[in-house]
PyMOL Python script that loads the backbone (N, CA, C, O; Angstrom):
from pymol import cmd

cmd.read_pdbstr("""\
ATOM      1  N   MET A   1       0.845  -1.170   0.000  1.00  0.00           N
ATOM      2  CA  MET A   1       0.000   0.000   0.000  1.00  0.00           C
ATOM      3  C   MET A   1       0.897   1.241   0.000  1.00  0.00           C
ATOM      4  O   MET A   1       1.846   1.333   0.778  1.00  0.00           O
ATOM      5  N   THR A   2       0.590   2.164  -0.858  1.00  0.00           N
ATOM      6  CA  THR A   2       1.414   3.367  -0.982  1.00  0.00           C
ATOM      7  C   THR A   2       1.067   4.369   0.127  1.00  0.00           C
ATOM      8  O   THR A   2       0.026   4.265   0.776  1.00  0.00           O
ATOM      9  N   ASP A   3       1.955   5.326   0.323  1.00  0.00           N
ATOM     10  CA  ASP A   3       1.704   6.376   1.311  1.00  0.00           C
ATOM     11  C   ASP A   3       0.437   7.151   0.974  1.00  0.00           C
ATOM     12  O   ASP A   3      -0.331   7.512   1.865  1.00  0.00           O
ATOM     13  N   GLN A   4       0.224   7.401  -0.298  1.00  0.00           N
ATOM     14  CA  GLN A   4      -0.967   8.149  -0.718  1.00  0.00           C
ATOM     15  C   GLN A   4      -2.242   7.384  -0.360  1.00  0.00           C
ATOM     16  O   GLN A   4      -3.217   7.984   0.093  1.00  0.00           O
ATOM     17  N   GLN A   5      -2.239   6.081  -0.559  1.00  0.00           N
ATOM     18  CA  GLN A   5      -3.409   5.273  -0.226  1.00  0.00           C
ATOM     19  C   GLN A   5      -3.665   5.290   1.279  1.00  0.00           C
ATOM     20  O   GLN A   5      -4.813   5.340   1.720  1.00  0.00           O
ATOM     21  N   LEU A   6      -2.588   5.248   2.062  1.00  0.00           N
ATOM     22  CA  LEU A   6      -2.744   5.308   3.511  1.00  0.00           C
ATOM     23  C   LEU A   6      -3.303   6.655   3.943  1.00  0.00           C
ATOM     24  O   LEU A   6      -4.185   6.717   4.800  1.00  0.00           O
ATOM     25  N   LEU A   7      -2.796   7.734   3.356  1.00  0.00           N
ATOM     26  CA  LEU A   7      -3.273   9.068   3.710  1.00  0.00           C
ATOM     27  C   LEU A   7      -4.736   9.282   3.342  1.00  0.00           C
ATOM     28  O   LEU A   7      -5.435  10.049   4.005  1.00  0.00           O
ATOM     29  N   GLU A   8      -5.202   8.618   2.299  1.00  0.00           N
ATOM     30  CA  GLU A   8      -6.607   8.739   1.903  1.00  0.00           C
ATOM     31  C   GLU A   8      -7.547   8.109   2.927  1.00  0.00           C
ATOM     32  O   GLU A   8      -8.738   8.419   2.949  1.00  0.00           O
ATOM     33  N   ARG A   9      -7.021   7.229   3.772  1.00  0.00           N
ATOM     34  CA  ARG A   9      -7.836   6.580   4.797  1.00  0.00           C
ATOM     35  C   ARG A   9      -7.945   7.407   6.074  1.00  0.00           C
ATOM     36  O   ARG A   9      -8.759   7.101   6.945  1.00  0.00           O
ATOM     37  N   ILE A  10      -7.134   8.448   6.188  1.00  0.00           N
ATOM     38  CA  ILE A  10      -7.140   9.288   7.382  1.00  0.00           C
ATOM     39  C   ILE A  10      -8.033  10.500   7.140  1.00  0.00           C
ATOM     40  O   ILE A  10      -7.884  11.206   6.142  1.00  0.00           O
ATOM     41  N   VAL A  11      -8.953  10.728   8.055  1.00  0.00           N
ATOM     42  CA  VAL A  11      -9.877  11.858   7.925  1.00  0.00           C
ATOM     43  C   VAL A  11      -9.898  12.665   9.217  1.00  0.00           C
ATOM     44  O   VAL A  11      -9.597  12.158  10.297  1.00  0.00           O
ATOM     45  N   LEU A  12     -10.260  13.934   9.072  1.00  0.00           N
ATOM     46  CA  LEU A  12     -10.455  14.826  10.218  1.00  0.00           C
ATOM     47  C   LEU A  12     -11.910  15.269  10.216  1.00  0.00           C
ATOM     48  O   LEU A  12     -12.409  15.808   9.228  1.00  0.00           O
ATOM     49  N   ASN A  13     -12.575  15.035  11.329  1.00  0.00           N
ATOM     50  CA  ASN A  13     -13.978  15.437  11.456  1.00  0.00           C
ATOM     51  C   ASN A  13     -14.164  15.986  12.864  1.00  0.00           C
ATOM     52  O   ASN A  13     -13.985  15.250  13.835  1.00  0.00           O
ATOM     53  N   PRO A  14     -14.520  17.267  12.997  1.00  0.00           N
ATOM     54  CA  PRO A  14     -14.682  17.850  14.326  1.00  0.00           C
ATOM     55  C   PRO A  14     -15.725  17.150  15.189  1.00  0.00           C
ATOM     56  O   PRO A  14     -15.725  17.309  16.409  1.00  0.00           O
ATOM     57  N   LYS A  15     -16.613  16.378  14.566  1.00  0.00           N
ATOM     58  CA  LYS A  15     -17.659  15.678  15.315  1.00  0.00           C
ATOM     59  C   LYS A  15     -17.209  14.304  15.819  1.00  0.00           C
ATOM     60  O   LYS A  15     -17.916  13.660  16.594  1.00  0.00           O
ATOM     61  N   VAL A  16     -16.043  13.865  15.378  1.00  0.00           N
ATOM     62  CA  VAL A  16     -15.533  12.552  15.771  1.00  0.00           C
ATOM     63  C   VAL A  16     -14.232  12.736  16.536  1.00  0.00           C
ATOM     64  O   VAL A  16     -13.267  13.291  16.010  1.00  0.00           O
ATOM     65  N   LEU A  17     -14.209  12.274  17.769  1.00  0.00           N
ATOM     66  CA  LEU A  17     -13.023  12.346  18.643  1.00  0.00           C
ATOM     67  C   LEU A  17     -12.417  13.747  18.699  1.00  0.00           C
ATOM     68  O   LEU A  17     -11.197  13.910  18.669  1.00  0.00           O
ATOM     69  N   ALA A  18     -13.259  14.725  18.779  1.00  0.00           N
ATOM     70  CA  ALA A  18     -12.834  16.129  18.927  1.00  0.00           C
ATOM     71  C   ALA A  18     -11.913  16.586  17.798  1.00  0.00           C
ATOM     72  O   ALA A  18     -11.050  17.440  18.002  1.00  0.00           O
ATOM     73  N   GLY A  19     -12.097  16.019  16.618  1.00  0.00           N
ATOM     74  CA  GLY A  19     -11.330  16.461  15.457  1.00  0.00           C
ATOM     75  C   GLY A  19      -9.973  15.814  15.287  1.00  0.00           C
ATOM     76  O   GLY A  19      -9.205  16.213  14.411  1.00  0.00           O
ATOM     77  N   LYS A  20      -9.659  14.817  16.112  1.00  0.00           N
ATOM     78  CA  LYS A  20      -8.377  14.119  15.952  1.00  0.00           C
ATOM     79  C   LYS A  20      -8.408  13.304  14.660  1.00  0.00           C
ATOM     80  O   LYS A  20      -9.479  12.883  14.223  1.00  0.00           O
ATOM     81  N   PRO A  21      -7.242  13.075  14.044  1.00  0.00           N
ATOM     82  CA  PRO A  21      -7.215  12.236  12.842  1.00  0.00           C
ATOM     83  C   PRO A  21      -7.649  10.808  13.168  1.00  0.00           C
ATOM     84  O   PRO A  21      -7.158  10.200  14.120  1.00  0.00           O
ATOM     85  N   VAL A  22      -8.569  10.286  12.373  1.00  0.00           N
ATOM     86  CA  VAL A  22      -9.078   8.930  12.580  1.00  0.00           C
ATOM     87  C   VAL A  22      -9.020   8.152  11.268  1.00  0.00           C
ATOM     88  O   VAL A  22      -8.885   8.723  10.186  1.00  0.00           O
ATOM     89  N   ILE A  23      -9.126   6.828  11.400  1.00  0.00           N
ATOM     90  CA  ILE A  23      -9.220   5.957  10.234  1.00  0.00           C
ATOM     91  C   ILE A  23     -10.632   6.085   9.687  1.00  0.00           C
ATOM     92  O   ILE A  23     -11.600   5.943  10.434  1.00  0.00           O
ATOM     93  N   ARG A  24     -10.764   6.351   8.397  1.00  0.00           N
ATOM     94  CA  ARG A  24     -12.075   6.577   7.765  1.00  0.00           C
ATOM     95  C   ARG A  24     -13.054   5.457   8.109  1.00  0.00           C
ATOM     96  O   ARG A  24     -12.726   4.274   8.012  1.00  0.00           O
ATOM     97  N   GLY A  25     -14.256   5.851   8.511  1.00  0.00           N
ATOM     98  CA  GLY A  25     -15.318   4.900   8.810  1.00  0.00           C
ATOM     99  C   GLY A  25     -15.231   4.272  10.192  1.00  0.00           C
ATOM    100  O   GLY A  25     -16.012   3.376  10.511  1.00  0.00           O
ATOM    101  N   THR A  26     -14.292   4.729  11.021  1.00  0.00           N
ATOM    102  CA  THR A  26     -14.147   4.186  12.371  1.00  0.00           C
ATOM    103  C   THR A  26     -14.008   5.331  13.362  1.00  0.00           C
ATOM    104  O   THR A  26     -14.010   6.503  12.985  1.00  0.00           O
ATOM    105  N   ARG A  27     -13.892   4.982  14.598  1.00  0.00           N
ATOM    106  CA  ARG A  27     -13.547   5.948  15.640  1.00  0.00           C
ATOM    107  C   ARG A  27     -12.186   5.598  16.228  1.00  0.00           C
ATOM    108  O   ARG A  27     -11.907   5.911  17.385  1.00  0.00           O
ATOM    109  N   LEU A  28     -11.353   4.959  15.442  1.00  0.00           N
ATOM    110  CA  LEU A  28      -9.986   4.632  15.848  1.00  0.00           C
ATOM    111  C   LEU A  28      -9.081   5.792  15.468  1.00  0.00           C
ATOM    112  O   LEU A  28      -8.934   6.116  14.289  1.00  0.00           O
ATOM    113  N   SER A  29      -8.478   6.413  16.470  1.00  0.00           N
ATOM    114  CA  SER A  29      -7.577   7.518  16.159  1.00  0.00           C
ATOM    115  C   SER A  29      -6.273   6.979  15.597  1.00  0.00           C
ATOM    116  O   SER A  29      -5.867   5.854  15.891  1.00  0.00           O
ATOM    117  N   VAL A  30      -5.639   7.784  14.801  1.00  0.00           N
ATOM    118  CA  VAL A  30      -4.356   7.405  14.206  1.00  0.00           C
ATOM    119  C   VAL A  30      -3.322   7.197  15.311  1.00  0.00           C
ATOM    120  O   VAL A  30      -2.508   6.277  15.227  1.00  0.00           O
ATOM    121  N   SER A  31      -3.344   8.039  16.344  1.00  0.00           N
ATOM    122  CA  SER A  31      -2.365   7.904  17.426  1.00  0.00           C
ATOM    123  C   SER A  31      -2.524   6.571  18.162  1.00  0.00           C
ATOM    124  O   SER A  31      -1.528   5.940  18.514  1.00  0.00           O
ATOM    125  N   ILE A  32      -3.763   6.139  18.397  1.00  0.00           N
ATOM    126  CA  ILE A  32      -3.984   4.840  19.053  1.00  0.00           C
ATOM    127  C   ILE A  32      -3.483   3.705  18.168  1.00  0.00           C
ATOM    128  O   ILE A  32      -2.867   2.759  18.659  1.00  0.00           O
ATOM    129  N   THR A  33      -3.743   3.793  16.876  1.00  0.00           N
ATOM    130  CA  THR A  33      -3.298   2.761  15.945  1.00  0.00           C
ATOM    131  C   THR A  33      -1.777   2.655  15.937  1.00  0.00           C
ATOM    132  O   THR A  33      -1.234   1.551  15.965  1.00  0.00           O
ATOM    133  N   LEU A  34      -1.086   3.792  15.900  1.00  0.00           N
ATOM    134  CA  LEU A  34       0.379   3.790  15.919  1.00  0.00           C
ATOM    135  C   LEU A  34       0.906   3.255  17.242  1.00  0.00           C
ATOM    136  O   LEU A  34       1.893   2.520  17.269  1.00  0.00           O
ATOM    137  N   PHE A  35       0.249   3.622  18.345  1.00  0.00           N
ATOM    138  CA  PHE A  35       0.651   3.137  19.662  1.00  0.00           C
ATOM    139  C   PHE A  35       0.515   1.615  19.748  1.00  0.00           C
ATOM    140  O   PHE A  35       1.420   0.944  20.243  1.00  0.00           O
ATOM    141  N   LEU A  36      -0.592   1.069  19.276  1.00  0.00           N
ATOM    142  CA  LEU A  36      -0.789  -0.381  19.303  1.00  0.00           C
ATOM    143  C   LEU A  36       0.229  -1.102  18.436  1.00  0.00           C
ATOM    144  O   LEU A  36       0.693  -2.188  18.783  1.00  0.00           O
ATOM    145  N   ASN A  37       0.576  -0.495  17.305  1.00  0.00           N
ATOM    146  CA  ASN A  37       1.587  -1.086  16.438  1.00  0.00           C
ATOM    147  C   ASN A  37       2.943  -1.131  17.151  1.00  0.00           C
ATOM    148  O   ASN A  37       3.677  -2.111  17.032  1.00  0.00           O
ATOM    149  N   LYS A  38       3.265  -0.080  17.883  1.00  0.00           N
ATOM    150  CA  LYS A  38       4.527  -0.029  18.633  1.00  0.00           C
ATOM    151  C   LYS A  38       4.554  -1.103  19.718  1.00  0.00           C
ATOM    152  O   LYS A  38       5.568  -1.776  19.907  1.00  0.00           O
ATOM    153  N   ILE A  39       3.440  -1.260  20.429  1.00  0.00           N
ATOM    154  CA  ILE A  39       3.353  -2.300  21.462  1.00  0.00           C
ATOM    155  C   ILE A  39       3.540  -3.681  20.846  1.00  0.00           C
ATOM    156  O   ILE A  39       4.224  -4.531  21.417  1.00  0.00           O
ATOM    157  N   LYS A  40       2.936  -3.904  19.687  1.00  0.00           N
ATOM    158  CA  LYS A  40       3.051  -5.196  19.011  1.00  0.00           C
ATOM    159  C   LYS A  40       4.511  -5.491  18.666  1.00  0.00           C
ATOM    160  O   LYS A  40       4.976  -6.614  18.858  1.00  0.00           O
ATOM    161  N   LYS A  41       5.231  -4.496  18.163  1.00  0.00           N
ATOM    162  CA  LYS A  41       6.643  -4.692  17.821  1.00  0.00           C
ATOM    163  C   LYS A  41       7.471  -5.017  19.060  1.00  0.00           C
ATOM    164  O   LYS A  41       8.328  -5.899  19.024  1.00  0.00           O
ATOM    165  N   ILE A  42       7.214  -4.301  20.157  1.00  0.00           N
ATOM    166  CA  ILE A  42       7.947  -4.554  21.401  1.00  0.00           C
ATOM    167  C   ILE A  42       7.648  -5.954  21.909  1.00  0.00           C
ATOM    168  O   ILE A  42       8.553  -6.659  22.357  1.00  0.00           O
ATOM    169  N   PHE A  43       6.382  -6.364  21.843  1.00  0.00           N
ATOM    170  CA  PHE A  43       5.998  -7.697  22.293  1.00  0.00           C
ATOM    171  C   PHE A  43       6.760  -8.770  21.518  1.00  0.00           C
ATOM    172  O   PHE A  43       7.287  -9.709  22.115  1.00  0.00           O
ATOM    173  N   TYR A  44       6.822  -8.635  20.191  1.00  0.00           N
ATOM    174  CA  TYR A  44       7.516  -9.635  19.394  1.00  0.00           C
ATOM    175  C   TYR A  44       9.013  -9.623  19.662  1.00  0.00           C
ATOM    176  O   TYR A  44       9.647 -10.677  19.629  1.00  0.00           O
ATOM    177  N   GLN A  45       9.588  -8.468  19.925  1.00  0.00           N
ATOM    178  CA  GLN A  45      11.006  -8.408  20.269  1.00  0.00           C
ATOM    179  C   GLN A  45      11.266  -9.112  21.582  1.00  0.00           C
ATOM    180  O   GLN A  45      12.229  -9.871  21.691  1.00  0.00           O
ATOM    181  N   LEU A  46      10.425  -8.880  22.589  1.00  0.00           N
ATOM    182  CA  LEU A  46      10.584  -9.536  23.877  1.00  0.00           C
ATOM    183  C   LEU A  46      10.377 -11.030  23.763  1.00  0.00           C
ATOM    184  O   LEU A  46      11.091 -11.811  24.392  1.00  0.00           O
ATOM    185  N   ARG A  47       9.414 -11.425  22.974  1.00  0.00           N
ATOM    186  CA  ARG A  47       9.127 -12.848  22.810  1.00  0.00           C
ATOM    187  C   ARG A  47      10.282 -13.582  22.143  1.00  0.00           C
ATOM    188  O   ARG A  47      10.539 -14.745  22.457  1.00  0.00           O
ATOM    189  N   ASN A  48      10.977 -12.923  21.231  1.00  0.00           N
ATOM    190  CA  ASN A  48      12.079 -13.553  20.511  1.00  0.00           C
ATOM    191  C   ASN A  48      13.379 -13.537  21.300  1.00  0.00           C
ATOM    192  O   ASN A  48      14.341 -14.188  20.895  1.00  0.00           O
ATOM    193  N   CYS A  49      13.439 -12.810  22.419  1.00  0.00           N
ATOM    194  CA  CYS A  49      14.656 -12.746  23.233  1.00  0.00           C
ATOM    195  C   CYS A  49      14.858 -13.999  24.051  1.00  0.00           C
ATOM    196  O   CYS A  49      15.991 -14.313  24.415  1.00  0.00           O
ATOM    197  N   THR A  50      13.794 -14.728  24.354  1.00  0.00           N
ATOM    198  CA  THR A  50      13.931 -15.892  25.216  1.00  0.00           C
ATOM    199  C   THR A  50      14.047 -17.156  24.430  1.00  0.00           C
ATOM    200  O   THR A  50      14.169 -18.235  25.011  1.00  0.00           O
TER     201      THR A  50
END
""", "prot")
cmd.dss("prot")
cmd.show_as("cartoon", "prot")
cmd.util.cbc("prot")
cmd.orient("prot")
């Protein structure tokens, strides 16, 4: 998926989550999505250390 395609999925709507960027058609904020992705990477790194 290209950067442009990803950016097309991000919308700003003052009526949804106080105008924070969200994934189109959801109430998932971009910041939460990035945070969960970071946690997932850390989890896999920790899991592979043992």
